[in-house]
C-alpha positions in Angstrom: 19.4 -8.3 30.6 19.0 -8.7 34.3 22.3 -8.7 36.2 23.0 -9.8 39.8 25.7 -11.3 41.6 25.6 -14.4 43.4 27.6 -16.1 46.3 28.8 -15.7 50.1 29.1 -12.0 51.6 32.1 -10.4 50.0 32.7 -13.5 47.3 30.4 -12.6 45.0 30.1 -13.4 41.1 28.7 -12.0 38.5 25.6 -13.4 36.3 22.8 -13.0 34.4 19.3 -14.6 33.8 18.9 -16.3 30.3 15.8 -16.5 29.1 14.7 -19.5 30.8 15.0 -18.0 34.4 18.2 -20.2 34.8 21.3 -18.2 36.5 24.1 -18.5 34.2 27.8 -17.4 35.5 29.9 -14.1 34.0 32.6 -14.7 36.0 34.7 -15.3 32.6 33.3 -12.1 30.7 33.7 -9.2 33.5 35.2 -9.2 37.1 32.0 -7.8 38.8 29.5 -5.1 37.9 31.5 -2.3 39.3 32.5 1.0 38.2 33.0 1.1 33.8 31.7 -2.6 33.8 27.9 -0.7 35.3 28.9 2.3 31.8 25.6 1.2 29.2 28.1 1.0 26.4 29.6 -1.9 28.3 26.0 -3.5 29.2 24.6 -3.1 25.3 28.0 -4.8 24.7 27.6 -7.7 26.6 23.8 -8.1 25.8 25.5 -9.6 22.5 27.3 -12.5 24.4 24.5 -16.0 23.9 23.8 -16.9 27.4 24.1 -20.5 26.0 27.8 -20.4 26.3 27.4 -19.5 29.6 28.1 -22.0 32.8 24.6 -22.3 34.9 24.6 -21.5 37.8 23.7 -25.1 40.2 21.7 -25.1 43.5 20.7 -22.6 45.8 22.9 -19.7 45.8 22.8 -16.9 47.9 22.2 -13.2 46.5 24.2 -9.7 46.8 23.5 -6.6 46.2 23.0 -6.8 42.0 26.5 -4.0 42.1 29.0 -2.8 44.2 31.8 0.1 44.4 28.3 1.6 45.0 29.8 5.0 46.8 26.7 7.0 48.1 23.4 5.8 48.0 20.6 9.3 47.6 17.3 9.1 48.5 14.1 10.7 47.7 11.8 11.7 49.9 7.9 12.8 49.9 8.3 11.7 46.0 4.2 9.8 46.2 1.6 12.8 47.5 -0.3 10.1 48.4 2.5 8.8 51.1 3.0 13.1 51.6 -0.2 12.6 52.8 -0.6 9.7 55.3 3.1 11.3 56.2 1.5 14.6 57.8 3.6 15.9 55.7 3.4 18.5 52.4 3.9 17.2 49.1 7.5 18.6 48.1 7.9 21.9 45.1 11.1 20.3 44.8 12.8 16.3 45.2 13.4 16.1 49.1 17.3 14.5 49.1 18.9 12.9 52.5 21.2 10.0 52.5 21.7 6.3 53.2 25.1 5.0 54.7 26.5 2.4 52.0 27.1 0.0 55.3 23.4 -0.2 55.5 23.2 -2.2 51.7 22.4 -6.0 51.8 21.9 -8.7 49.9 18.0 -8.7 48.7 17.0 -11.2 50.6 19.4 -11.3 53.7 17.8 -10.8 57.0 17.2 -7.4 58.4 17.9 -7.0 61.6 17.0 -4.4 63.7 19.6 -1.6 65.1 20.2 -1.8 68.6 16.7 0.2 71.1 15.1 0.0 67.9 11.5 0.7 68.8 9.6 1.8 65.2 11.2 0.6 62.0 9.2 0.7 59.5 9.2 -0.5 55.1 9.2 1.3 52.3 9.9 -0.2 49.2 11.2 1.6 46.0 12.8 2.0 42.7 16.1 2.1 42.7 18.0 3.8 39.9 21.9 2.9 39.8 24.2 4.9 37.5 26.4 3.4 34.8 28.2 7.0 33.6 29.4 10.6 35.5 26.2 12.7 35.7 26.9 15.5 36.6 24.9 19.1 35.8 23.2 17.0 33.2 20.1 17.6 32.0 16.9 15.8 32.2 16.7 14.8 28.5 20.5 13.9 28.8 20.4 11.7 32.2 18.9 7.9 31.1 21.9 9.0 29.2 23.9 8.1 32.5 22.1 5.3 33.9 22.7 1.5 34.0 18.8 0.1 35.2 16.5 -0.6 37.7 16.5 -2.6 41.0 14.0 -2.7 43.7 15.7 -0.9 46.9 13.6 -1.8 50.7 14.3 2.0 52.4 14.1 0.4 56.0 13.8 3.0 58.5 13.9 3.6 62.2 11.6 6.5 62.6 12.2 7.1 66.5 15.8 8.0 64.9 14.5 9.6 62.1 11.6 12.2 64.0 12.1 12.3 67.1 14.2 14.1 69.5 17.6 15.3 68.1 15.7 13.2 64.6 17.6 13.3 61.3 17.0 11.5 58.5 19.8 9.8 57.9 20.4 8.3 61.6 17.1 6.5 61.1 18.1 5.9 57.8 21.6 4.4 58.2 21.6 0.6 60.5 23.3 -2.3 59.2 20.5 -4.5 57.0 18.6 -1.2 56.2 19.3 -1.2 52.6 18.6 -4.4 50.4 18.9 -3.8 46.9 18.0 -6.2 44.4 17.6 -8.9 43.5 18.8 -7.9 39.6 20.2 -5.6 38.2 17.8 -4.4 34.8 18.9 -2.2 31.9 16.7 0.4 30.4 15.9 -1.7 27.4 13.6 -4.5 29.3 11.8 -1.8 30.6 9.3 0.1 28.8 8.5 2.8 31.1 9.4 3.1 34.4 7.0 6.1 34.6 4.4 3.1 34.9 5.3 0.2 37.9 3.1 -1.6 39.8 5.4 -1.5 42.7 3.6 -3.7 46.1 4.9 -4.5 49.8 3.9 -7.3 52.1 4.4 -7.6 55.4 3.6 -11.5 57.2 1.7 -11.8 54.1 -0.7 -9.1 54.3 -0.4 -6.1 51.6 0.5 -3.4 52.8 1.5 -1.2 50.2 0.5 -1.1 46.3 0.5 1.4 44.6 2.2 2.2 41.0 5.7 4.4 39.9 2.9 7.0 38.0 1.7 8.8 40.7 5.6 9.9 41.5 5.7 13.6 42.0 9.1 13.5 39.8 9.7 11.4 37.5 13.0 9.3 37.1 14.7 11.7 35.1 13.9 15.3 36.8 15.5 13.5 39.9 18.3 12.1 38.3 18.6 15.8 36.4 18.2 16.9 40.1 20.3 15.2 42.1 23.5 16.0 38.9 23.2 19.7 39.4 23.9 19.7 43.6 26.7 16.2 44.0 28.6 14.6 41.3 26.7 11.0 40.4 29.2 8.7 39.6 28.8 4.2 38.4 27.1 2.3 40.8 25.8 5.1 42.7 21.8 4.4 43.9 19.3 7.0 43.9 16.3 5.3 45.2 13.0 7.5 44.3 10.7 7.4 47.2 7.3 5.0 47.9 3.3 4.6 48.2 1.6 4.3 51.3 1.1 1.7 52.4 4.0 2.1 55.5 3.6 1.6 58.7 3.6 5.1 60.3 0.8 5.7 58.5 -1.7 3.2 60.3 -4.2 3.5 62.2 -3.1 2.4 65.2 0.5 3.1 64.0 2.4 -0.8 63.1 6.3 -1.4 63.0 8.5 -3.8 62.3 9.2 -6.9 65.0 11.5 -10.1 65.3 9.7 -12.5 63.9 8.3 -10.5 60.9 8.8 -11.0 57.2 8.8 -9.3 54.5 7.8 -9.5 51.0 8.2 -7.2 47.9 8.3 -6.5 44.7 8.5 -4.1 41.0 6.6 -5.0 38.4 9.8 -6.0 35.6 12.5 -6.2 38.3 12.3 -9.4 40.3 11.2 -9.4 44.5 12.8 -9.2 48.0 12.5 -11.6 50.9 13.3 -10.3 53.7 13.3 -11.6 57.3 13.9 -9.4 60.3 16.0 -10.8 62.9 16.1 -9.2 66.5 20.2 -7.3 67.3 22.0 -9.1 68.9 25.1 -8.2 70.2 28.1 -9.8 68.1 
């Protein structure tokens, strides 16, 4: 299934995409895409619903994040060897973990607002894994039993906050609107091999990232298991699995986002995002 949430901010309703690409309202079947509703068994039962019996969502609507009640965003750094090289960093021997504040979450097509005092804001298209069942000390063999599905994620990053002065990764990764997620939560049955998906991002219509998830250093089951050794993962938690090469920091000369820019990004089978870049404005 391809599941989503639509409507104004704070008033989103759950929906699914039918085989004809029409959005079908699910709000009579479940209250929202969160908590126990993300359990793989619950999602399997939901897939048995005849989509033709669900009301079609009419008109153009805003898409919110495809899940809510997210407790934490755990991100993996330098998880594509060629991206580590362009960043001038060594390929890690084990996953590099950092976090993004949940206040950074944003709908897939909502504007990205540059933070106050931004100077080096960058893009990073990533495959996100959404947890569907509590995971604590799980093995790699057990890991996928705890996953609800996948989504597109843009790990927007202010490099000056992240790397310069008293820089810390979480500082550069957590400004409001810096974590667009969606458009869909795609369940595991829809994706034959998550380690062989084309992944790309365009800035102002120019393709700058063009990779494939097969070049990840650490695969999805490894990451879910690894993270669960250090923190308990709960339904709705998001693991962003790293980005392929082509970020602005790695270009010569370096290139960063500015007001008026647009981003378009996607992953094979998981849909696309489109974002306008806006300047920060107090109030």
